[in-house]
GUMAR-852421 format. One record per residue: residue in one letter; x, z, y of N, C-alpha, C in turn. Coordinates in pm, whole numbers, plus 50000, padded with zeros to 5 digits. Atoms other than C-alpha are relative to their C-alpha. Example, Ala and Ser with C-alpha at 12.3 -4.5 7.8 and 13.67 -1.06 7.14 Angstrom:
residues 2
A500895000049881512305078049550500905000050120/S499184999449881513675071449894499235007350109/
end
This chain:
residues 498
M498845004749990168981125414895500825011049882/A499384989850117171281135214573501125008350048/E498944994049959173641163714621500305003249878/T499584993350093175931178414383501035008650014/A498904987549974177861212814402500815004949916/Q499444996950115180301220314146501155012850034/D499284986749918181241258814280500955004749906/E499104991650085182691265113955501244992549949/A499115004950044184951236413890501435001950022/P498534999550015188831243613794500624993550019/A498955010250003191901229613862500475002349863/Q499464999950112192761217513520501534988350034/G498885003350018196771214813510500494997250163/P499475001949896199301205313788499324995650098/R500755015849908197451174013983498275002649977/G501554998450009193721189013886499414985949930/E500445014350063193471154113698498335000449932/H501075003950080190521164813517498595006850050/A501274997249899188031175913834499084988649901/A500625005749970185061159313782499634991750134/A500185007149875184211132414027498055000049995/P501605002349983180041134214188499734986249994/A500155016250023178591100014132499355001350161/L500125006149874177851086914479499464987449990/P500845013549989175171059914593501044987050034/D499045011749950177081025014643499914996550143/G499845001649855178251019814989499564985850039/T500555010549931177080996515212500904988050121/S499635000249905179510994415514501574992249940/R498395006049956183090970015546500865015450095/D499184987249900183911001915806500085010449918/K500084993150009184841027015657501305012450054/V498784990049931186491062615749499895012349899/L498994989350054188471089915580500435011150121/V499994991949946188271121515722501135012649953/V499294992050087191431143415617500345013850089/G499364986649848191381185015792500695007349908/M498814990250064194471203315687499475013250096/D500494984449937193351243215814501115003250062/G499374988549893195691260716061501314990249970/L498555008950012198241229516055500894995650151/R499095000949872200901234116321500944986350043/H499465011649996201741198416445501575000350029/D498644997750030205001208516580501005005749904/R498884994350065206311218716263500324984949868/I500235008250100205531185516106501374994149973/D498805011749999208751166316188501165012649899/A499384998250074210641196916020499745000749812/A500395000650146208761195015689500304984549949/D499475010450062209581169815418497994994449987/A501485005650021205891148415483500224986250068/P499985020549957206721107615507498704997750029/R501075003949967203031105515498499425001550116/L500564997549889202191123915790501104992550128/K498465002749883205751110915991499454978650027/A500545011949988204271075515887498804995850072/M501205000349934200941079916012500254995850123/R499434995349870202431090816330500214984150100/A499565014849996204181058116353499224988450034/A500795010350044201301035716219499115002950122/G500694997749943198981049816444500105009550127/T499724991949849197761076916735499985008849987/F499954985350019198811109516739499805004650139/G500354992549877196981134016991500115014049980/T500194988350017197651165217063499545012850113/S500544991349919195881195917261499885010649933/L500434988649995194851229217312498995004249970/L502084995050028191721248917188499815008350124/Y500884987449942189641273417392500675010549956/A499894992150007189971308917364498805013049991/N500914992749924187691342117408499505000250130/P501494998550061185191344217519498954986849993/M500695011050041184291308917476499845001149813/A499735001650093185531309217144501055007749923/A498774994850061188181327216892500644988649943/T499555013450033190291301016766500675004249817/S500404994550120189111308216412499264985349963/S500095012250036188471282416163498214996350039/G501835005549956184171283516214500384994650095/P499945010449901184451270816571501194988850008/G499405009549977187071251116506499904987249903/W500455007050076185591230416227498714997550044/S501635003249911182141229416405500374990350094/T499155006049921184231217016692499974984349952/I499285015850059185651185716461498694994749951/S500915006750065182521177416274498734999750122/T501515005649860179651179516598500584993950101/G499745007949872182071165916860499715004550119/V500254995049909181051191117106500765013249983/W498874986950027182811225617198498925009049970/P501114989850059181281259817111499435003750102/D501054996449868179591265617451498274991449958/K500905007750032177241238417297499815004349828/H500094999550134177511243116898499845011749950/G500204990649995177521277316931500745012349903/V499674993150094179831291716678500945005650070/R498954997249948182271315316821501165010349906/D499484992650103183711330716496499754996949868/N500685004850138183521327516165499065007949926/S501334996650061180251348816120499134989249997/F500765011049990178991315616208498495000850096/T501535000749954176051333616401500054995250156/G500665011049926174411313616692500374983449976/R499555016549990175431282016529498304992050050/D501455009449949172931251916663500504985349926/Y499915006650010173591228316437498864987449963/G500735009849977170191213916460499894991750118/R499755006449839170611202616819501294992549994/Y498555005150043174461194816705500064996449883/P499485000950151174831186016329501234993050053/G499175005850038177921175516200499804981949966/F500065009850003178881141316179499224989749923/L500695005050123177871135515832498424998950016/A501404996249990174261148215923499574992350079/R500355007349917174391127316231499924985849941/L500315011150040175121097816015498964996349889/H501475001650084172301103615748498974999750090/Q501155005149915170141102916035499674986950039/V500275012549921170851073116217500544987249905/R499305012350120172741052115895499545005749887/P499944991050122170911065715586500874991049885/E499465007550161172441039115364500984997449999/L498515001349979175891048715449499825010049893/S499864990650102177521067915136500425009350012/L499304986949896178851099215251500095009949902/F499264991050124181291125415051500755009650093/A499344989149913182371155215114500615011449916/A499214991750066185041182714993500805011050067/V499444988849869185621214215087500565011449907/D499484987250094187321249314937500075012150041/W500614980449899186371274115239498474997949981/K501694999250015182811278615109499205000750140/P501224994749848181231289815495499994982750033/L500145019649972181981244915526498654998049951/D501185007150069179271242415306498915009950017/T501014989949970177121276115320499284994050123/Y500615001249854176411269615700499904988050026/G500245017849968176271230815662501224993850121/T498695005449892179561227215915499944988349957/V499765014150031180581194115755499664994749884/T500525003750109178911191815440498524994250006/A501245004149990175511185315546499744984650039/G499995013849985174481152215541500534988549860/A499165006850141176531142115205499054997549895/D501025009350067174901119914959501045009849875/A499174995650139177611140314679501195007050105/K498814989749864180001170914823500555005749845/L499304992450101182301187814563500295014750114/V499774987449923182231225314703500765011049914/L499144991350052184891251014562500105012450093/D500164987549940185471284814647501645006449955/G498904999650051189091289214735500295017450048/D499924981850033188831326914831499645005749916/R500014993650169188021335414493500764994249924/D499115002250070190141313014310501154992650005/G498394998549943192861306714519500394980750063/Y499785014949970193661271414735500774992949930/V498815010050059196531257514577499174992249886/G500115008250118194771247714231498624990650084/H501255004949971191421240914439500434985950099/D499445013849916193261216114696500844991549909/E499655012550119194721195014385499234998149941/T501125007650023191281193614257499464989650092/I500495009349877189851181114568500704988650015/T499315010450001192731158314574499474989749897/A499935009850135192101143114224498674997150038/T501595006850008188421141614286499884990750075/T500095009449868188721125714637501064986649901/V499515010450077191051102014445499034994249924/S501005005450097188911092614179498744993250066/V501185006549933186081087914409500374985250087/L499515012049913188121064314656500434987749904/R500055016250067188811042714366499664993149916/D500535007050119186481041314112498444999050104/Q500965003849950183511043714367499924993250116/N500425009449873182191029114693499635012050101/P500104993649899182181056714978500054992450138/D500245006249840181431046215347500775009050069/V499424988049940182541081015478500825011649961/A499864993750071184181107615344500535013550093/F499314989849968185171143615455500775006849913/V498994990750109188381161715270500585010450050/Y499684988249948189401197615350500625004649885/L499124988150048192561212115247500745011450057/G499914987349954193051248315314501705008849976/N498794994250023196441259315194500615002650081/T499474994649869198221256315499500065007150083/D500254992749938196601279015650499935014749910/V499704989350068196521305715360501275006149987/V499134998050041200111302515310500525007750162/A499704994749919200601309715692499795015250043/H500724986249993198541341715696501035006949908/S499364987950078200561357915420501884999250013/W498524999449993204211344015505500514992750147/G499845003949905204211329515867499984982349946/T499675014149956205211296015998501424994249891/G498355003150061208991292115786499634991349891/S499475003550136210111279915461498534996249932/R501245006250089207031282915243498944994450062/Y500705005549900204781270315542500074982249966/L499195011450034207051239115530500014992849848/H499905009850086206511234715178498454998249947/A501975004550063202671239115136499864983750088/L499595011749958202861213315423500324991049940/A499905010450089204751189415218499064997249902/V501245002750152202371194414894499064992650061/Q501425009349942199531185115132500144986450061/D499035012649978201721156815271499834988049865/A499995009350072201781144014931498334997349932/Q501524999550049198211150414859499584989050074/L500195014949898197191127415174500564986149927/G499375010750038199641103115016499214991049900/R500325004150126197691101314703498734995550041/M501355007749946194201094914887500614987650068/L499755014549877195701068615109500874989649887/D499765009250121197261051814787498614995549939/A501155003450092193891053514632499294989150090/V500505011249943192571033314933500414988150038/E499525011350019195141007814938499674992949851/A500335004350170194381005014546498694991749973/R501805008450062190500994114577500204990249977/P499845013050033189950962514434499184994050090/T500875004449905187800957314767500605000650134/R499634996949856190040965615047500314993650072/A500065010149887191060936615148498554994350087/S501135000149930187800930515253499175011150082/E500104988149965187530963515424500745003350091/R499224992249891188290984415737499945015850009/W500284987449998189361015115694500845006850115/T499114991549904190241042815944499915013849942/V499914990550076191971074715826500345014150098/I499544988849887191761105416075500515012849893/V499784990450022193881135415999500045011750133/C500084991749932193261166416174500245016549981/T499774988150055193441203616217499125008650117/D500824988149949191361237316334500355007150134/H498704990149920193871257616500501444996149930/G498675001850088197301263316457500355017349976/H499484988250042199281299116403500865006650070/V498684991849985201861327316527500594994049918/D499165000450095205031321316389499745010749904/S500094992750105204441351716202498884998049918/G501085003150048201251340416091498705007750058/G500954995749995197931343916194499174993150125/H500845012649902195031329116445498625006950067/G501284993449942192211339816674500255003450112/G499894996049875193851347916988500154991650073/S499855007449919195141332217285501044993150027/S498795003849975198511320517272500014985249965/I499285016150014200111285217262499684996549846/P500095006750126200721281916895498845003249926/E501004998550085197681296416763498954987550075/R501185008649921195641270217028500474987549961/M499535013449986197731240516901498824990349916/T500705007650104195911211316761500294987349997/F500055009150008195781177516693498884985149920/V501115006950077193821145116569501014987550020/L499005010250060195971115416393499364989249945/A501195011950053194561081016339499964989049920/T499575013550009195191050716212498644982749943/G500925007750050192841020316148499654987750100/P500515011849919191020990116331500085006550100/G500034996249887191800990016716500655012450028/I499414989949927193661020416710501644996549982/A498905004849950196971016516872501355008949919/A498864997450121200641019316656500615009550099/G498994992149911202821048816798499745002850133/A500654995749829200311059117081499925010350017/R499834984849959200901092817213498845002950089/P501104997549907197621100117449500325014850020/H500054987549974197991131617673498825007949997/D501434994249986194001133717694499244998149924/T500624995550129193291139717343498875009149999/R500754991550062190721163317242499385008549896/L500335000350082189721178916971498484993249947/V501145000650050186151173116980499874983149993/D499615018050033187351132516937499604998349917/V499865002150210186901134416537499284993150024/A501105006150030183591128516533499714990050095/A499865011249925183501103916863500784984549910/T498825012950074186021080816678499234998849893/V500225007250164184371079516321498464993150032/F500735005349983181161068716474500324987950098/H499685012549913182761042316724500724989549858/Q499825002350079184671035016400499124991649898/L501425006350093181601024516209499234993550088/G500665015049890179981000716520498755015450049/V500744993149961177881035716586499735006050132/T499984996649835176401040516964499635013450017/P500824989649970175751075117063499225001050041/D500974996349880172891085617233500465006250078/L499964990049878172801103217551499915014949936/S500374985350003170951130517386500875007349903/W499244991750081173631138917143500655008450013/G498594993249878175621152717433501185004049926/L498715000050088178721143917247500975006450146/D498784997549893182131158817459501064991649996/G499205009249988184111138317272499604984350039/R499265011050022185441103117290500754992049881/P499065006150093186931078617061501604998050022/L498264997750002190651086316995500624989350091/Q499055014349956191671049317148499544998050139/Q500375002049850189721051917472500545009450095/R499154992349946191961063217738498985004750153/T500164995849871191051081518075500374989450081/T499855005149875190151063218402500385006850114/D499564990449855190711094818636500974998350073/P499415002249908192261087218919501285015349995/F498374990149999194891119618866500804999049867/D499615005450091195561106818544501294990550012/T498975008349987197781083918700501355004250063/L499244992849939199771109818829501055006049865/Y499164991250120201311121318440501294993949984/G498535004550011204481100118463500825006250097/S499244994549928205591120218787499845011949998/L499604983450049205281155718658501005003549971/R498884995550016207541177918732500175016749897/E499534986450040209271210518535499445011950103/R500234985449932208561249718645501034997150127/T499094994749902209871258218948499835015450036/D500084983449983208851297419021499325004549846/E500624990550125206731301818693501024999249864/S499195001350067209251317318478499425003249820/G500705000650144206781320218175499824987349913/I500835017450080206451280618116500954996749981/P498645008150051209301268117887500434988350066/A499375010049931211621245518064500034989749899/G500625013550073210881206217963498824998549982/V501505005950015207301212617983499624995450165/L500675003549849206121189018263498635002250021/G501395000749983203321196718413499275003250158/Y500305000549929202981197218782500474991750104/T499725004849914203011178619097499075003750127/H500835000249915201701180819464499694987950077/T500555013849906201481141019575498874999849897/P500725003150036198441135719491499404980949993/P500345013050087196751102319346499704989850130/G500485010749893196561067519577498805003050057/G501194998049933193891072519859499335013250026/W500514989449993193671107019792500695008450112/S499024992749891195051133620077499785016149921/V500424981650051195391175720014500665001350186/I499684992449886195271192320388499905014749959/N499404990450005197241223920411500505005650091/G499844995149885197241228720758499735015450026/A499994988849952195741264420738500195011549883/M499534993150123197281272620385501295012550070/G498804990749954199431304720396501194996549952/T498595005949999203391304420366500595008149863/G499594998250099205041313320083499174998249824/G501155000650129203511321819732501044992449918/V499035010050108204661304219408499654986850012/T499745015749959205701268619474498884990249941/E500525007250106203721252719176498295000550069/W501434997449989200211265919325499904998750169/R500044998549865200921262519694499114987850046/G500645011249964197731242719778499714993549903/W500535005750155195721219619536501244992349955/S498935004150088198121211119266499324992649879/F500325011250170197911181918954500725004849892/T499154994650167198531196818605499274996749891/T500575000150145197771201918256499575006949971/D500764991550031196051222518018501375005949990/D498674993750037199771228817875500475007950061/F499134994949904201221237118187499705015050062/W501074991249916198141256618370499915012849913/S500504989250022197001275918115501125010749958/R499064992849981200431292118027500335009950116/T499944991549946200651309418342499725012550042/H500404992750010198581333318278498845002349918/R500984997950084196901343217934498525008450040/D501014991550004193291357117896499345000650126/Q500505002849910191851346618226499064989050047/W501145012550014189581319618113500284984650029/R499285012250018192111291918186499614992549867/E500785005750139191591285017813498434994449981/L501645000749997187991279417884499944986550035/N500165007049880188641246918105500034987549851/V500215008750097187751225617781499984984350046/R500575010849960186061196517936500954991250121/S499005007049888189281186318189500564992149879/R499225011650077191481157218032501304996550051/G498845004449959195191147618078500185010350165/V499834997449861195891154518454498645007250062/F501234995949872193291176118679500695009850137/A499344997449923193551188718980499365015250039/V500334985149996193441228319062500265005150165/A499544986149919193591256119332499725013049933/D499804989250045194561283519236500505013850059/S499204991149918194911314219473500375010949925/D499164991650048195601341119202501304997849950/E498675006850077198541322719049500784997950152/W498975006649887200011311019407500365017950073/D499794988949970199631350219507500985011949928/D498294995350102202451361119212501215002650103/R498985001249935204611356219448500045003350130/S500084995349903205541372019780499614985850111/S500235014449948203391352120044499095006550145/S500934997249948201531354920358498914989450069/G501435006449917197961344820519499074998149839/R500445003350111195371330020279500264984849919/F499545015250129195311303919996498674994650104/D501085012749945193201274220209500444987350010/S499375015850061193511241720083498724988250005/T501025008450038191301212520092500914983349927/L499825011150059191351180519859499094986250034/V500195008249921190291148219999499924987249950/T500525013450118188411118319789500594989350108/P500125010649941188881083519906499144998450089/A501125006549969186451063220115499304993849937/Y501125007150051183771052919925499304990550103/S501095010949982181791019320005498635007750011/V501594999450017178221025920087499144990850073/A500745006649890176891000320297498874991149916/G501075001250087173620986020188499545007649891/R500634990650100173011013519973499095013050066/S501014985249956170481045519978500545009849931/K499744987950075171921068119750501814997449981/A498774994950014175411084419689500345006749944/T500224991050098176321101419386501484999549931/L498804993550051179281119019301500015010049924/A500284996550113180221129918966501405006450002/Y498434996250092183011152518822499835009849928/T500464990950099183641181218598501045012450069/T499574991349905184631215418745499915012849875/H499154986650079186411249318606499965008150089/Y500234993549876185161271118851499785013649980/R500344982150010185541315518852499865005850124/Q500554996449892183911332319089500295015550023/E499694985649998185041366419276499395001550121/P500354995749859184121380719649501334997750004/G498775002849891186431369919914500564983250000/Q499285014149993187091331319793498044987050054/T500935010449936184871301819911500304988549929/A499545014350020184591270019726498714990550005/R500655006449941182921241319898500044982650024/V499615019549992182221202019863499344999250093/L500304999849853181921187020215499504982549975/A500245014349977180741149320276500034995250142/S499635006849860181721126820573500024987149988/F500105014350038179801093020626500844996750145/N499315008349903181981069920831500875008650080/G499024989749940184591096720888499795012450164/G500974988649899182061120521120500395014449918/T499574989550037182271155621092498965001849882/P500914996750171181941170320705499285009050027/V500944990750025179121189420605499504999949864/V499774994850088178741213520359498814994549905/V501055011850083176731189920044499885015249857/R500134992650083177551221319780500495009149987/E499094990250010178631255019746500155010249856/Y500064990450136179711275919435500395015150065/T499794984149946179141314219454499815007649865/A499834999150144178951316019057500524993149932/D499125007950106181171307618776499114988149936/A500295011850081180741273818660501294996449916/V499285004550092182621269318348500174989649917/A499815013650074183851238618208498854992850014/Q501125008250037180801218518317500364984650077/P500095010549915179941186018426498934999450131/Q500865000349890178401180418765499504988050065/S500235014049926176891155518979499125002650118/L500425001749868175641153619341499444985250037/T500445013149964173141126719479499855001550145/L500384995349863172991125019879499374983850041/D501005012249897170931100520114500884994250089/V499235005349912172921074920276499414996250156/P501135000549927172041075120631500104986850052/A500085010449966170961045320806501464993850070/G498715003349931174081025320939501535000749913/A498464990650083176881043420704500284984649888/S499375005750103179401024320550501165004749924/S498984995750066181481047620401499555014849999/V499934991449983181781081120284501425006449934/S498734992750030184691107120200498685015449966/F500354986050026184211139920033501255010449999/R499254988750007186261174220046499795010749949/F500114995650126186641195219786501285015450082/H499514989549943187501230720031500145013749943/Y500124986850007188661263819880501215006650036/T499634987849913189701297120028500105010649891/G499964990550144191021325719824501205008650048/A498854994749969193411354419853500035013049891/N499794997150136194771367019520498374999849916/N501524998950059191151356719388499904991549852/W499755010750116190511331619080500264983750053/Y499525014450031190671293319066498954993550020/W501135008550011188711260119103500944988049926/V499645010350086189331230418856499124990250073/L500865007049977188151198018935500864989449891/D499075011750075188721166018706498924987349981/D501155008250017187051131218610498804997350121/V500604997249890185651127418945499504987350019/R500745018350018183471091518978498804999850137/F501125007549905181431073119251499224990249964/T500725014950019178661053019249499135000750124/A501255001549910176221039919488499064992950009/S501185003550074172801032019449498824992850104/
end
């Protein structure tokens, strides 16, 4: 595999016109993908900026926003962020928790270019970066047939972003890449120095124009009419207003995935997008089916959840007692999905209204209730999920214990021998609370089939039961009790019988 690294290439002139483009092998696919990563881009600042190309992409494509993890899973820093984007898995898998890249496991979870080089070696793969760790550790450039690597920390991101843009335009116009990853870093640098005000908006506008030149190069390709191009724009983290990131505030955790291309809906604003979806979308658009052994956490951007809790999205309401959640943030209901029920007969009185018994909420709403208590680590839940939170409920005068049971519909098991319940859970253990799953066949007495006695942080779960002779139905109960303890989250509940 030929690789070209131009570590010393300077920007020549205001648009970097003299940057030499590395030679790529000729591409083989009509399906092509351009991923443009813009470091530290706060998506809530796009509307205020002179950013016509990003705004046009939003109108023509799908724009999903979501929040990152925080410590102790990983800092809201570039190393974990770009690793999450590239590998399509969360930091508890890829192992990058900060910018030291200590613990990285790219051997097991390679970036999407490296993975494509393994499974589709005939593809022509290009990468251009000016934050060198992305190349030093193989985060995004591993697997590229040709790459441009500059040192923005040493020589400045303004000129190098221009050089990367000019080089990418040349590659897109004059060569035949199949997949390209392009990194632009100046928004992050400006935010660190001057915050997210006017200078940041100017840097955003510059990068928008650079994106526009790449888009124009795609459209100007002589073979464009016979090609199917997907363009993805994403970011690795946000910034506080005054500049800086790494912590757990909402502005630092802000990310987005914006895409246009075949099969990607125009004007869609999905509420269940996650940053891990970039790699999965690249694979999907190229017709590559991920193997289960890859362990991807992401899914294609255009794939919507079929989770029963997400049917409640349109009925979510604003805060009632939670003073720290801004007005206008829709985020909770106590009404379960059709066929489900909540039993609060033993539930204490009073407390914070939003969390009295099992509630249905979103990451944007629930994780705002109290920072740095691991709510930010609930990364494998999407959209609307169920939560029993005795800690937050007890933050207002109450009597009695938190005692609430979430009950599934009755599922048919007639003629089957095995019943399997799968779900995602985020559970934090503390003495004094209980979390149990119970099963009831044919409406009989519920029997405990699983009990949580230790943390289960953002974990997929599955339990399989033998179906008793003569049983025709089974329902499950999630029973949580506590007294100012922690919480239990459930999402993506699925049932199968065999």
